[in-house]
N, C-alpha and C positions, 0 to 999 in steps of 0.2 A: 504494500500500500504506500509506503514512503517513496518508492521509486516511481510509481504511476501517478500518485496524487488524486485529488478529488476532481472529477471532470464533469459531474452532473449535479443539478439542483432538483431536489424533490420538493414540490410545493403542495400545500393544502389551502384551498380557498373556497369561498362561498360567493356565488354570484348575486345573491340578494340577502345579505346578512342583516339580522335584526337584533338589537340589544335586548337581552332577556329581561332586564330590570326596567328599562325606560320604554321599551317597545319602539324605539326610534330606529328607522331604517337607514342603513349606511351604504347600500348598493354592493358592489363587488369589493370584497375584503380578503387580503392575504392573512390567513390564520396562523400558518406555520411554514417553515422552510428548513430543509436540512441538506447538507452536502453528502454526496455518495460517490462511490467509485464505479458503479455500474447503473445503466439505465433500467427503468421498469419497462419502458417501451423500447424494445430491442432495435428497431430499425431507424432510430433517430440519428441524424448526422451531427457530429460535434461541431462542424463548421456552420451550422444553421442558426446558431444563437446570434441573432441580429443586433442585440444591444451591446455586445462586447466587441472590442477591437483586438483583444488579446485572445487568440485561439488556442493557446497552450493550456493543458490542465494545470490546476493550482499546484504550486510547489516546484515548478520547473522554470 
């Protein structure tokens, strides 16, 4: 894992999140994110992450 580094981000989100206490709607919300060394969806291309200019896995 040290040699390869983290190359993928696993995210949990909700498209129409509502606060349980106030019932206020917040729309699309990122709930959690974690770094991983392998993708859940196997056919994703590492070069397709459009927001990043650095295409190397983390730690390289």
